[in-house]
C-alpha angles and dihedrals in degrees: 000000000000125000113206129208122300101227134129115272116210139174116355093344122132129205134181105209098186131013139171116191131208138069091322097036120168143162149133143239147148143254127223096258092066099262119129127206141195129203140190138180121226124168095346091308124116115217115193125187120193119202131204120262122270100021108196099219136042094252120054116234129214091263090056093065112105103166141007137195135189125190140166119257094199091126100032124095101227091191091063116081095207094050092047092045091053091049091050093046091052091046092050089050092049097042115134122227117257114236115249122224115245116259 
């Protein structure tokens, strides 16, 4: 597990705050607009979940999810932090909004 720097992220910046690499890699971070994200690797597939800004509790709930992304890791070295970080960054940028139920 790697803990990254504890600095403010602003604008279009991207930061992975915690990451474990390998076949079952996972982690979380934040982007400059206040949204946070988490990711995990299962069966050579990267699953990314993006949460709304300013979550009230320490653990995001289902209603906090604003976007998701899934992509193949066939050509990504999941044991290398830089390669995995780049894949996560691209997935967060390409994440598709989650449809909201009608009120």
